[in-house]
Every structure is written in C-alpha cells, then in structure tokens.
N, C-alpha and C positions, 0 to 999 in steps of 0.2 A: 608433514610440518609444513604447518603456513607460512610464508615467505612472506615479509616484509610489506613488499608489495600489493602482495594481495589482502593483507592485512587493510591497508591503506585505503585502496578501491571500495572494500568492503563496507569501512567506516563512511566512507563518501556515501555509494548508494545506496546504502541504510537512512539519510538520512530525508526524514520526508520533503515532501515539495511544497514550496512557501509559497503560492500564485496564487495571485488575486481570482482572475479566470479561471477556470477547467474547462474543459473543453462539455463535460457531461453538462456543469452551472450554464455555458453559453449555447447550446441546444435548449434546455429548458427557458432559458431567457430570450430565446428567438420565439420559439414555439408561443412563448406566455406573452410574446409582442402583437402575433401574426393573432391569436386571440383575442386578444383586447379590441384588435383591430377590425376583424368581423363581427364583433356585439356593438363595436360603435357604429359600423355601415355595416349591416349584412348583405344590404343587394349589390355589395361591389362589382358584381361580374355576373356570366353566369354559372350556374351551380351555386352559388354563395350558400344558400341555406344548407345545401349537403356538408358544406366546408364547415359551416359553424354547429355542423352539427357534428362533424366528423372529427375537428380539430381538438378538442376537449379531449375526447377518447382517447386521439394519437398522445395528446400531453398527458394523461393520467398514465397509460400506458408506457410512455417514457421513462416516467417519475419511476417506477414500481420494476424497471428494470433496471436503470440507474441504481436502485436502491439495493435490489437484490445484488447486484453484481458488485458492489461495495462490501456489503457482509456476507458474500461468500469469499470477497478475496482478502476481508479480514477476519473469517475462521479459517480459514487455510493456513495465514502467518500462525494465527494461535493452535493449530496444530502442530505448524514446525516448531513452534517453542516448547511445546507440552514434549514433542521427540527430542528437540537435544535437549532439556535438562535432564530429559530419562540418560540418555546417553552418556553424559557428564557424569551422573552420578553413578553409571555401569562401568566408568571408566571406558569407554569404545570410543576410543578416541577418535579413531578413523570415520567414523558414522558420523559422531560428532562434529568433524569439520565439515563433511561432505552438505549433512542436514544445515549450516551455517552459511555454507558458501549459500545455498538457494532460498536461507531466508532473509540474510543480509544483502543480498544481491542485488534485494528491488528498495524500493522506499516501505519502512515501516513508520506508520501515522502514530501509532502510542509508541510516549516512551519508555513507558515499563518494559514490552515487549522488548524494543529497542534494546534497551538500559538488560535485561536479561539475556538478549541474543550478545550483544559483545561482554558481557561476564563470563557466560560459558567460553567466549573466543580465549579469551585472558586464562580460561583453567585450561581450554586444549594447548596453546604454546607455553603456559607454565607445565604441562606435564611432557614437553618436547624440550623440556632446558632453555625455551628460548626466551629468556627471560627480559632482552632489550624491547623484546616485542610485547610480551605482557604491561613492561612499567609503559608502552605505547597507549597499548589499549585502555591504562587505567589513567594514565591523564586523561586522555580523551572523554572519558566517563565522569571527569572531574570537572 
C-alpha cells in the first residue's frame, strides 16, 4: 500500500526538469567554442594543428555519447512503463508498485509516459482502497 507522502514524492520527482542549460548542453557548447577558436587561429600555441584536428573528433564523440545515453534512458523508461501496464492488467499490485517507484522516482521527459505512470499509480491505490490517494493523483493529472 502506497503512502500519501510516497505518492507526493513520486509526483514531484517524476516532473521533467525545466533547465535552460543542462550539463551535457554546456559541455557541447564549450567544445564548440573551442573548436571555433582553433579554426579562427589554428596556430594559437604549440600543438595547435593537433588540437585543431582532435577537437572535432572529441566533439562528435561527445555528441554521439550524449545522444546514446539519452536514447538508452528513454528506452528504459518505456520498458518500465510497459511492465507497469502489464502488472496493473494482471492485478499484480505489489509488483506494479515496485515498478512505479522505479519509473516515477526520476524525471520522465515524455508527458504521455508520465501520465501513464500516474494513472497506473491511481489504479494501484484504488485497488488498495486508498481513495484519498487516488483522488490526489487524479487531481494532479487534471
């Protein structure tokens, strides 16, 4: 049975972050600025030619790594959402509650996945006859 404090904590933790500058974006911006500086004056010091060749490679590798990590995290959340839906349909409330804590315990970027998780949490709380918690979740969704 989920407590009301746990429900509020999961609703807060699952909100997507609204940061203007995320750390990955700042890293890519810094690498791009260095790349532009080396292209503007490639002889800025010893080894400038090597850095002018190496910096674009590092920039591309960093971009690929950031995109891969975001893709993998999104896939993991989609997999958890599917498992939560299956657990709710099978009325395996304990397993669904455990999966919901893992899914909604961190920010969920896509609103449809977050809403799906919150609706599943409402089903879990309704099954345990915690109608006040179900009402809180439904009001939060609306």
